[in-house]
N, CA, C and O atoms as a GROMACS GRO file, in nm:
protein
  332
    1MET      N    1  -4.436   6.996   0.095
    1MET     CA    2  -4.430   7.101   0.186
    1MET      C    3  -4.318   7.095   0.278
    1MET      O    4  -4.317   6.996   0.350
    2LYS      N    5  -4.209   7.193   0.293
    2LYS     CA    6  -4.139   7.122   0.421
    2LYS      C    7  -4.181   7.211   0.567
    2LYS      O    8  -4.181   7.334   0.569
    3VAL      N    9  -4.209   7.142   0.662
    3VAL     CA   10  -4.251   7.165   0.782
    3VAL      C   11  -4.166   7.135   0.860
    3VAL      O   12  -4.111   7.025   0.855
    4LYS      N   13  -4.119   7.274   0.997
    4LYS     CA   14  -4.024   7.272   1.062
    4LYS      C   15  -4.062   7.302   1.203
    4LYS      O   16  -4.109   7.406   1.247
    5ILE      N   17  -4.025   7.158   1.285
    5ILE     CA   18  -4.087   7.135   1.431
    5ILE      C   19  -3.951   7.205   1.538
    5ILE      O   20  -3.834   7.175   1.513
    6HIS      N   21  -3.993   7.313   1.673
    6HIS     CA   22  -3.853   7.267   1.751
    6HIS      C   23  -3.940   7.207   1.858
    6HIS      O   24  -4.061   7.188   1.866
    7VAL      N   25  -3.831   7.184   1.942
    7VAL     CA   26  -3.934   7.089   2.063
    7VAL      C   27  -3.803   7.134   2.133
    7VAL      O   28  -3.689   7.129   2.086
    8THR      N   29  -3.855   7.192   2.295
    8THR     CA   30  -3.799   7.258   2.396
    8THR      C   31  -3.850   7.176   2.521
    8THR      O   32  -3.950   7.106   2.538
    9LEU      N   33  -3.710   7.220   2.627
    9LEU     CA   34  -3.854   7.138   2.740
    9LEU      C   35  -3.865   7.316   2.850
    9LEU      O   36  -3.792   7.414   2.868
   10LYS      N   37  -4.019   7.260   2.901
   10LYS     CA   38  -4.074   7.344   2.935
   10LYS      C   39  -3.977   7.410   3.026
   10LYS      O   40  -3.871   7.356   3.060
   11LYS      N   41  -4.032   7.583   3.084
   11LYS     CA   42  -3.928   7.646   3.133
   11LYS      C   43  -3.929   7.578   3.264
   11LYS      O   44  -3.812   7.563   3.301
   12SER      N   45  -4.007   7.534   3.342
   12SER     CA   46  -4.018   7.458   3.468
   12SER      C   47  -3.932   7.342   3.470
   12SER      O   48  -3.906   7.294   3.580
   13VAL      N   49  -3.885   7.291   3.368
   13VAL     CA   50  -3.802   7.158   3.351
   13VAL      C   51  -3.664   7.178   3.380
   13VAL      O   52  -3.618   7.255   3.297
   14LEU      N   53  -3.589   7.145   3.452
   14LEU     CA   54  -3.402   7.209   3.466
   14LEU      C   55  -3.349   7.105   3.326
   14LEU      O   56  -3.398   7.004   3.276
   15ASP      N   57  -3.230   7.185   3.298
   15ASP     CA   58  -3.174   7.143   3.174
   15ASP      C   59  -3.015   7.096   3.193
   15ASP      O   60  -2.929   7.172   3.150
   16PRO      N   61  -2.978   6.978   3.254
   16PRO     CA   62  -2.826   6.955   3.246
   16PRO      C   63  -2.774   6.959   3.152
   16PRO      O   64  -2.664   7.013   3.138
   17GLN      N   65  -2.830   6.911   3.071
   17GLN     CA   66  -2.755   6.919   2.925
   17GLN      C   67  -2.679   7.121   2.879
   17GLN      O   68  -2.569   7.167   2.849
   18GLY      N   69  -2.811   7.174   2.898
   18GLY     CA   70  -2.768   7.303   2.906
   18GLY      C   71  -2.697   7.379   3.000
   18GLY      O   72  -2.641   7.483   2.966
   19GLU      N   73  -2.694   7.341   3.111
   19GLU     CA   74  -2.593   7.402   3.192
   19GLU      C   75  -2.464   7.340   3.154
   19GLU      O   76  -2.362   7.407   3.172
   20ALA      N   77  -2.455   7.221   3.103
   20ALA     CA   78  -2.308   7.192   3.109
   20ALA      C   79  -2.244   7.239   2.958
   20ALA      O   80  -2.121   7.238   2.945
   21VAL      N   81  -2.321   7.276   2.857
   21VAL     CA   82  -2.295   7.383   2.769
   21VAL      C   83  -2.250   7.505   2.826
   21VAL      O   84  -2.144   7.562   2.800
   22LYS      N   85  -2.378   7.558   2.940
   22LYS     CA   86  -2.283   7.682   2.977
   22LYS      C   87  -2.190   7.702   3.060
   22LYS      O   88  -2.150   7.810   3.105
   23LYS      N   89  -2.136   7.545   3.092
   23LYS     CA   90  -2.007   7.610   3.202
   23LYS      C   91  -1.927   7.569   3.096
   23LYS      O   92  -1.822   7.632   3.092
   24GLY      N   93  -1.941   7.471   2.995
   24GLY     CA   94  -1.861   7.472   2.904
   24GLY      C   95  -1.813   7.629   2.807
   24GLY      O   96  -1.705   7.659   2.755
   25LEU      N   97  -1.920   7.691   2.813
   25LEU     CA   98  -1.901   7.850   2.705
   25LEU      C   99  -1.824   7.943   2.802
   25LEU      O  100  -1.740   8.019   2.755
   26LEU      N  101  -1.858   7.943   2.981
   26LEU     CA  102  -1.794   8.022   3.076
   26LEU      C  103  -1.622   8.014   3.078
   26LEU      O  104  -1.544   8.110   3.077
   27THR      N  105  -1.591   7.872   3.080
   27THR     CA  106  -1.466   7.812   3.060
   27THR      C  107  -1.405   7.893   2.928
   27THR      O  108  -1.299   7.956   2.936
   28LEU      N  109  -1.472   7.885   2.823
   28LEU     CA  110  -1.415   7.932   2.687
   28LEU      C  111  -1.397   8.044   2.680
   28LEU      O  112  -1.345   8.085   2.576
   29GLY      N  113  -1.436   8.153   2.800
   29GLY     CA  114  -1.442   8.320   2.815
   29GLY      C  115  -1.540   8.377   2.774
   29GLY      O  116  -1.521   8.497   2.757
   30PHE      N  117  -1.660   8.332   2.746
   30PHE     CA  118  -1.773   8.382   2.687
   30PHE      C  119  -1.838   8.433   2.818
   30PHE      O  120  -1.933   8.364   2.856
   31ALA      N  121  -1.814   8.515   2.878
   31ALA     CA  122  -1.866   8.551   3.058
   31ALA      C  123  -2.016   8.601   3.026
   31ALA      O  124  -2.099   8.590   3.117
   32GLU      N  125  -2.050   8.648   2.919
   32GLU     CA  126  -2.202   8.725   2.877
   32GLU      C  127  -2.298   8.586   2.840
   32GLU      O  128  -2.384   8.582   2.751
   33ILE      N  129  -2.262   8.485   2.925
   33ILE     CA  130  -2.421   8.385   2.878
   33ILE      C  131  -2.457   8.356   2.999
   33ILE      O  132  -2.386   8.311   3.089
   34ASP      N  133  -2.587   8.388   2.999
   34ASP     CA  134  -2.692   8.355   3.119
   34ASP      C  135  -2.770   8.221   3.130
   34ASP      O  136  -2.778   8.160   3.237
   35GLN      N  137  -2.828   8.176   3.012
   35GLN     CA  138  -2.860   8.054   3.000
   35GLN      C  139  -2.864   7.983   2.884
   35GLN      O  140  -2.892   8.034   2.775
   36VAL      N  141  -2.831   7.840   2.907
   36VAL     CA  142  -2.832   7.764   2.802
   36VAL      C  143  -2.962   7.652   2.795
   36VAL      O  144  -2.956   7.568   2.885
   37ARG      N  145  -3.064   7.641   2.712
   37ARG     CA  146  -3.106   7.535   2.694
   37ARG      C  147  -3.108   7.502   2.584
   37ARG      O  148  -3.130   7.571   2.484
   38ILE      N  149  -3.084   7.379   2.593
   38ILE     CA  150  -3.085   7.243   2.472
   38ILE      C  151  -3.264   7.171   2.395
   38ILE      O  152  -3.363   7.138   2.460
   39GLY      N  153  -3.247   7.170   2.261
   39GLY     CA  154  -3.372   7.143   2.225
   39GLY      C  155  -3.354   7.046   2.070
   39GLY      O  156  -3.263   7.023   1.991
   40LYS      N  157  -3.444   7.022   2.078
   40LYS     CA  158  -3.443   6.885   1.960
   40LYS      C  159  -3.529   6.981   1.785
   40LYS      O  160  -3.647   7.014   1.794
   41TYR      N  161  -3.468   7.004   1.677
   41TYR     CA  162  -3.536   7.052   1.590
   41TYR      C  163  -3.534   6.942   1.485
   41TYR      O  164  -3.437   6.872   1.456
   42PHE      N  165  -3.683   6.938   1.422
   42PHE     CA  166  -3.682   6.864   1.282
   42PHE      C  167  -3.733   6.914   1.201
   42PHE      O  168  -3.803   7.015   1.216
   43GLU      N  169  -3.708   6.845   1.075
   43GLU     CA  170  -3.768   6.918   0.930
   43GLU      C  171  -3.825   6.800   0.857
   43GLU      O  172  -3.750   6.722   0.799
   44ILE      N  173  -3.970   6.783   0.858
   44ILE     CA  174  -4.044   6.696   0.756
   44ILE      C  175  -4.071   6.731   0.634
   44ILE      O  176  -4.104   6.850   0.624
   45ASP      N  177  -4.070   6.674   0.541
   45ASP     CA  178  -4.097   6.713   0.387
   45ASP      C  179  -4.267   6.608   0.411
   45ASP      O  180  -4.291   6.497   0.457
   46LEU      N  181  -4.334   6.694   0.363
   46LEU     CA  182  -4.468   6.639   0.339
   46LEU      C  183  -4.514   6.621   0.206
   46LEU      O  184  -4.456   6.665   0.107
   47LYS      N  185  -4.628   6.549   0.206
   47LYS     CA  186  -4.704   6.556   0.045
   47LYS      C  187  -4.846   6.593   0.100
   47LYS      O  188  -4.916   6.502   0.145
   48VAL      N  189  -4.895   6.729   0.100
   48VAL     CA  190  -4.978   6.801   0.160
   48VAL      C  191  -5.118   6.777   0.032
   48VAL      O  192  -5.089   6.819  -0.080
   49MET      N  193  -5.220   6.732   0.044
   49MET     CA  194  -5.348   6.730   0.019
   49MET      C  195  -5.412   6.872   0.039
   49MET      O  196  -5.374   6.951   0.126
   50LYS      N  197  -5.517   6.898  -0.054
   50LYS     CA  198  -5.613   7.037  -0.010
   50LYS      C  199  -5.690   6.957   0.076
   50LYS      O  200  -5.719   6.839   0.060
   51GLY      N  201  -5.723   7.034   0.172
   51GLY     CA  202  -5.844   7.048   0.282
   51GLY      C  203  -5.762   6.929   0.402
   51GLY      O  204  -5.806   6.876   0.504
   52GLN      N  205  -5.652   6.922   0.344
   52GLN     CA  206  -5.602   6.860   0.485
   52GLN      C  207  -5.578   6.958   0.635
   52GLN      O  208  -5.559   7.078   0.621
   53ASN      N  209  -5.581   6.911   0.739
   53ASN     CA  210  -5.604   7.017   0.863
   53ASN      C  211  -5.430   6.968   0.923
   53ASN      O  212  -5.413   6.882   1.009
   54LEU      N  213  -5.318   7.044   0.856
   54LEU     CA  214  -5.220   7.024   0.854
   54LEU      C  215  -5.120   7.070   0.963
   54LEU      O  216  -5.006   7.030   0.983
   55ARG      N  217  -5.184   7.154   1.022
   55ARG     CA  218  -5.098   7.196   1.195
   55ARG      C  219  -5.203   7.082   1.263
   55ARG      O  220  -5.148   7.031   1.361
   56GLU      N  221  -5.288   7.049   1.248
   56GLU     CA  222  -5.348   6.925   1.351
   56GLU      C  223  -5.285   6.810   1.352
   56GLU      O  224  -5.235   6.771   1.458
   57ASP      N  225  -5.274   6.729   1.229
   57ASP     CA  226  -5.171   6.622   1.199
   57ASP      C  227  -5.036   6.624   1.268
   57ASP      O  228  -4.981   6.536   1.335
   58ILE      N  229  -4.975   6.812   1.218
   58ILE     CA  230  -4.835   6.808   1.263
   58ILE      C  231  -4.852   6.800   1.434
   58ILE      O  232  -4.750   6.751   1.483
   59SER      N  233  -4.923   6.824   1.504
   59SER     CA  234  -4.958   6.843   1.627
   59SER      C  235  -4.928   6.712   1.670
   59SER      O  236  -4.818   6.666   1.702
   60LYS      N  237  -5.038   6.658   1.665
   60LYS     CA  238  -5.080   6.469   1.647
   60LYS      C  239  -4.934   6.433   1.681
   60LYS      O  240  -4.905   6.408   1.798
   61MET      N  241  -4.826   6.428   1.570
   61MET     CA  242  -4.672   6.365   1.532
   61MET      C  243  -4.600   6.409   1.679
   61MET      O  244  -4.534   6.332   1.750
   62CYS      N  245  -4.628   6.553   1.708
   62CYS     CA  246  -4.538   6.599   1.834
   62CYS      C  247  -4.615   6.565   1.924
   62CYS      O  248  -4.556   6.584   2.030
   63GLU      N  249  -4.723   6.521   1.943
   63GLU     CA  250  -4.777   6.465   2.085
   63GLU      C  251  -4.765   6.313   2.103
   63GLU      O  252  -4.784   6.257   2.210
   64LYS      N  253  -4.731   6.250   1.989
   64LYS     CA  254  -4.735   6.107   1.981
   64LYS      C  255  -4.602   6.042   1.996
   64LYS      O  256  -4.563   5.944   2.060
   65LEU      N  257  -4.540   6.133   1.911
   65LEU     CA  258  -4.346   6.077   1.898
   65LEU      C  259  -4.269   6.168   1.926
   65LEU      O  260  -4.199   6.140   2.024
   66LEU      N  261  -4.243   6.313   1.862
   66LEU     CA  262  -4.157   6.399   1.870
   66LEU      C  263  -4.131   6.459   2.007
   66LEU      O  264  -4.013   6.484   2.034
   67ALA      N  265  -4.225   6.486   2.098
   67ALA     CA  266  -4.206   6.549   2.199
   67ALA      C  267  -4.224   6.460   2.294
   67ALA      O  268  -4.228   6.339   2.274
   68ASN      N  269  -4.241   6.527   2.427
   68ASN     CA  270  -4.308   6.439   2.542
   68ASN      C  271  -4.394   6.553   2.616
   68ASN      O  272  -4.346   6.623   2.706
   69PRO      N  273  -4.496   6.562   2.579
   69PRO     CA  274  -4.568   6.651   2.618
   69PRO      C  275  -4.618   6.691   2.755
   69PRO      O  276  -4.713   6.766   2.775
   70VAL      N  277  -4.518   6.614   2.879
   70VAL     CA  278  -4.493   6.625   3.003
   70VAL      C  279  -4.407   6.725   3.033
   70VAL      O  280  -4.423   6.807   3.124
   71ILE      N  281  -4.331   6.720   2.972
   71ILE     CA  282  -4.208   6.799   2.981
   71ILE      C  283  -4.160   6.942   2.857
   71ILE      O  284  -4.125   7.058   2.878
   72GLU      N  285  -4.176   6.876   2.750
   72GLU     CA  286  -4.167   6.958   2.681
   72GLU      C  287  -4.283   7.030   2.584
   72GLU      O  288  -4.400   6.991   2.581
   73ASP      N  289  -4.222   7.161   2.491
   73ASP     CA  290  -4.306   7.230   2.419
   73ASP      C  291  -4.277   7.205   2.316
   73ASP      O  292  -4.169   7.146   2.311
   74TYR      N  293  -4.326   7.225   2.215
   74TYR     CA  294  -4.301   7.254   2.062
   74TYR      C  295  -4.384   7.352   1.976
   74TYR      O  296  -4.506   7.362   1.990
   75GLU      N  297  -4.292   7.443   1.859
   75GLU     CA  298  -4.358   7.472   1.810
   75GLU      C  299  -4.344   7.480   1.659
   75GLU      O  300  -4.230   7.463   1.616
   76ILE      N  301  -4.439   7.501   1.574
   76ILE     CA  302  -4.490   7.427   1.471
   76ILE      C  303  -4.462   7.574   1.338
   76ILE      O  304  -4.543   7.667   1.332
   77ASP      N  305  -4.370   7.570   1.269
   77ASP     CA  306  -4.338   7.613   1.154
   77ASP      C  307  -4.398   7.585   1.016
   77ASP      O  308  -4.348   7.501   0.942
   78ILE      N  309  -4.492   7.647   0.986
   78ILE     CA  310  -4.553   7.561   0.812
   78ILE      C  311  -4.582   7.693   0.736
   78ILE      O  312  -4.675   7.771   0.754
   79PRO      N  313  -4.475   7.700   0.640
   79PRO     CA  314  -4.479   7.784   0.528
   79PRO      C  315  -4.583   7.811   0.464
   79PRO      O  316  -4.651   7.723   0.412
   80GLN      N  317  -4.616   7.961   0.456
   80GLN     CA  318  -4.772   7.982   0.356
   80GLN      C  319  -4.761   7.863   0.243
   80GLN      O  320  -4.679   7.778   0.207
   81GLU      N  321  -4.890   7.906   0.212
   81GLU     CA  322  -4.874   7.839   0.100
   81GLU      C  323  -4.844   7.901  -0.056
   81GLU      O  324  -4.908   8.003  -0.080
   82GLY      N  325  -4.775   7.865  -0.140
   82GLY     CA  326  -4.722   7.909  -0.253
   82GLY      C  327  -4.551   7.986  -0.202
   82GLY      O  328  -4.475   8.053  -0.271
   83SER      N  329  -4.537   7.947  -0.078
   83SER     CA  330  -4.395   7.981  -0.076
   83SER      C  331  -4.260   7.905  -0.123
   83SER      O  332  -4.150   7.959  -0.109
   0.00000   0.00000   0.00000
């Protein structure tokens, strides 16, 4: 099973990398750009056993390594069983 995780800075945290990308896009003539936020994306292939609390395990991975919960939020996308 492939799990997808999106990690982004919390809205209250400044994103200097996003601002640099925004300035670059504006310089290239994309005047409609309002805001750019940079994040991380993970795809993790898992061996899944029945009865496992998958979402809880993935959240632990995010809290312990993949995201910094002080400044980042994360979203977990787990495909439906049988997909």
